[in-house]
N, C-alpha and C positions, 0 to 999 in steps of 0.2 A: 273638294269635288273633283273626281277624275272621270272623263268622258272618253269612250272609245266605241268603235263600230263593230257590230257582229253581223256577218252576212248570212242570209238564208234563214229558213224556218227552223232549221235544226239548232241554229244559234239561239233563236228565241226560246225554244223549248229547253235549252240547256241552262238557262238562267237559274241561278240558285237563289234561295230565299235571302233577302237582304239586298238584292239588286233591283233596280227599277228600270223598266223599259219605257221608252218614249217613241211615239210614231206608230204608223200602221204598215201592214204588209210585211213581206219578208225580205224586201230588197235591201233595206238598210235599217239597222236597229241601233238607236243611240242608247247606250247603257251608262247610267251614272252610279258611281259607288261612293258612299260617304266614308271618306278616309280621315275625318276629323277625330281628335281625341283630346283628353284633358291637357296633355302637354302643349298641344297647339293653342288651346284656349289660354293657357298660362303665359306662353311666350309671346303671343300676338294679341289676342283679344283681352286677356286678363293678366297683365304682368304682375299685379299685386299678389296673385296666388302663389307664384314662385317665390316672391320675397317673403311671404308669410311662412312658407315651408322652410326657408333658410333660417328665419328667425327661430322657428320651433326647434330646428336642429341645434342651432347655437345655444339656445336656452338649455336644452337637454345636456349638451356637452359641459356647459358651465356648472349646472347642478350636479352632474355626475362627478366632475373633477372636484368640486367643493366637498361633496359627501365623501369621496375617497380620501382627500387630504385630511378631513376632519376625523374620519375613522382611524386612519393609520397613525396620525399624530396623537390622538387620544389614547390609543392602545399603547403607544410607546411611553407616553407620560405616566401611565398607571402600571407599567410593567418594567421593562429593562432600561428605559431612558437611554443614556449614552454609555452603558456598561459594555456593550458589544461593539467592537471596532467598525464592522461593516454598516451598522445602523446609527452610529453616533452622528454622522453628517446629516442624516435625515432628521434626527432629533433636534440638532442645532438650527436647522432650516425651518422648523415648525414650532416657534415659541407660542405661548398661549394667545397673544393678540392675533396671530395668524389663524390659529384654530378657532378662535371666537368668530372671526369674520367668516371663515369657511362654514362653521356650524350655523351661523345666522342665515347664510344663503341656503343651506340644506333645509333648515327648519322652515324658512319662508316658502320653499317649494312644496314641502309636505302640507303646509296649511293651505296653500293655493290649490293644490291638487286634490284636496279632500281625502287624504290618506287615512289609514286606520287610526282611530283616536288614540289607541294605546301606543302606537309607534310615534305619533306626533307628540304626545305627552312625555314620553321617555326622552325624545330628542331635546325638547324644551327644558326638561329637568337637568340633563347633562350640560346643556349650554349655560343655564343659569348658574350651576355649580362652578363652571369654569370662570364665568365673569366674577363671581364672588371671591374665588380663590385668587385670581389675578389682581383684583382691586385691593384685596387685603395685603397682598405681598408688595405691591409696587408703590403704594401711597401711604404716607404717614402724616399725622397732624403736627402741630407746633410742639416744641419741647421747651423746657425751662431754659432760661438764659444761663450759659456756662458761668462758673465762678470767675472772679477777676484774675486769678492766677492761672487760668487754663492756657494751654498752648494750642496753637493752630497749625495744622498740617494740611498741605494741598498736594494732590497727585493729579497729573494731567498728561495725556497722550497728545502732543502738540502737532501730530500729523505731518512731520517732516517739513514744517513751515510752509505748506501749500497755501495757507491763508494768511501768511505774513508773520514773521517772528517778532517784529517790532510791536505790532498790535497785541500779540500774545503776551509779550513782556509787560506792556501797559496794563493789561487785565490782571496779570499776576501781582503787579505792584499794588493794585487796588484791593486785592484780597488780604494783603498785609499778614502773611503767614510767617510762622517761626521756622518752618521747614518746608521746602518746596522740592518735590521729586518729579522728574520729567522722564518720559520715554519718547522715542522717535524724534529726538532733538538732534538733527543732523546738520551738516554743513557748518555755517558760522555759529550755530547754536550749540555746537559741541565744545566751544571754547568758553571757559569761565569768564573771561573778560567781557564777552558779549553781554552776559547777564548782569554782572556786577556793575557795569557802566550804565545799565538801564534800570536796575533795581539796587540802589546803593544800600549798604549796611549788612550785606550778606557775605559769608564765606562760600566759596563754590568749588566743586571738584568735578572734573571730567571723568566719567566712569567707563567710557567706551560703549560701542554698540548702540549709540544714540541715547544713552542714559546720562542724566545730570542731576546733581544734588546741590541745593543751596540751603544754608541755615544761618540763623542768628545765634551763633555759638561756635564751637570748635569742631572741625572735621578731623578726626584722629587717624583715620585709615580706611582702607577698602580692600576687600577680597572679592575675586571674581570667580565665576563658575558657569558651566554649561551642562545641560542634560542632553545626552545623545542616545539614539537607538540605532540598531543596525539597518533597519529598513528606511531610515530617513537620511538623505545625503547631508543635510544641514542640522544644526542643533535644534532640538525640540523647543528649548527655551534657554534664555540667558539670564543670569541673575547676578546681583552685586550685593554684598553685605557691607554696609557703611557704619563705622563706629563714630558716634557723636557725643559731645558733652553739651547739654542744654541746662542752663541755670545750675551748673555744678553736678548734674546727674548724668551718669554714663548710660547710654542707650544705643540701640542698633536700629537701623532701617534696612530691611531686606527688599530690594527693588527688583522686580522681575518683569520680563516681557516674553510671553509665550507666542510661539509661531502661529500665524493666523490661518493656516491651511485647515479648512473645516473637516477634511477627511483624515486628518492626523489624530491618532489615538492619544488622549490627554493623560492617561494613567501615569506614565513615567515622570512627567513634570510634577504632578501633585504628590506622588510618593516621595520624590526628592524634597519637595517643599515641606511636607510633614516631618521628614527627618531633620531638616534644618530648624524647623520650629522647636523641636525637642532639644536639639543641640544648643540652641541660642537662648534657652529659657532662663539662663542665669541673670539676664538683664532685661529691662523693658525693651520690648520688640514691637515694631510696627512693620507689617508686610503690606506693600503697595504694588499693585500689578495690573497691567492690561493682560488678563488671563486669556483673552480671546475664547473664553469659555463661559457660558451663562452661569449665574450664581446657583441655579437649581440643578447643576450637574451632580451626578453621584460622586465625581472625583473632587469637586469642591467640598463635598460633605466630609472628606477626609480631614479637613482643617478644623472642623467644628469642635472636636474634643480638646483641641489645643489652643485655638484662637477664637476671638469674637469679632464678628463683622461690624463695622462702624454703623452702617445704616440699620442693620437689624437691631442694634442696641440703642441707637439714639437718632434714628433717621427722621428727616423732615422734608416733606415735599414728595416729588416723583423720583423713583429709584433708578430706572433704566438709563443707560449712558450711551447707547449706540443704536442707530446713527443719530446724529444731533437733530436733524429735521423731524424725525419721528422715532424716538428711541423705543425699541422693543426688546432689547437685551441688556442685561447688566453685566458688561464685560470688564469694566474698570472698578476695582474693588480695593478697600483698605481694611486690614485686619490687625489685631493686636493680641498679645498674650495677657495673662492675668495681672501684669504689673502696670497696665495702662487702663484707665477708666475713661470711657467715651461719654461726652456730654452732648454733642450735636454733630450730625453729619448731613451735609446737603450737596446735591449735584448742581454744578453751575450750567448756565445756558450761554453759549458763545458761538459766533459764526467763524471763529478762528481755528476750528478743528472739527473733524467728523466725530470726535469723542467729547463727551461732557467731562468736565473736571470734577473731582471729588474733594470737598473741603470738610475737614473734621476738626473738632475741638476736643482736647483731652487733658487729663491730669495724670501725674505719676501716682501710683498706689504706694503708700508707705508700707513696706514689707521688709522682712529680713534680708531678702535678696537685693532689693533696691538700696537699702541702707548700706549694705556691704560694698556695693558698687561705687558709692559716692566717695 
């Protein structure tokens, strides 16, 4: 309420509609003007109104963001995936679990808002298909027990010892593997004596770049290599080819660690890996890597004509390996050529790294190539 004086009769006659005069005569006229509005009510008389409006705005922003993420991610998944450099980082950031959560938020909003039935039904159908596809990919039931003469192989990114190398060594000893391949084993873990003193009965070799190999057998030699591209100042990936003799059989392990930059184009690394898989096909070959690339990448598909993924062939349990607390990406993978037969593959749970370990059991396939190598 605002009150002011207007002098004289002229002032009285000049009042406009919406003004209210109080008093008599023309000497002095008290005029009141109603200046109140909804904003004043919200901020003074009704603070809950402003809060409700903010909640509505936040809800709309959340729903819009979720719907946008879901639409973009789904479009990438069914079209180009990570085949285009500028879009690959977006694809890696939107794995199916993220899309399912975003789609659930968007679908809940359409149901609550009473949207068009056909739109709601279409959204729910797409979401259901994503849940089914994801569930079918990442979880497998129990498999048969491996034969008594099967060998055990474990691959683990030990996360530079941030959670303790001694504890990691204890967990590896419990796995009781015939071959242990490690990446991001830095500082004291780069020295073979560290591991052989804590896990007796193994031969060990330092491979450089944080890689280590241990085996119950002979380590015959190692070759190293890098993949570089002009636009990257550092190597796109580093790899080591290790020759072993296990139970009198010659074999190779190709150990690889791909750079973790999500914006880096993965094609050169996987083209080189496919070339190596062809070149090394004269002996049993196991490829173990922290690809820093999800298993559903179009570049990982380059390996399928030449190699078999251990989990896809004989997986048991939950597949994804990173991050350990809530794994949504299968970055750590083990593959083999046709001279290796997979019996079982399981991912370990541990608080000693941000990556889950991959433990596989395998046998050598009797073939002309394998027999000639013995």
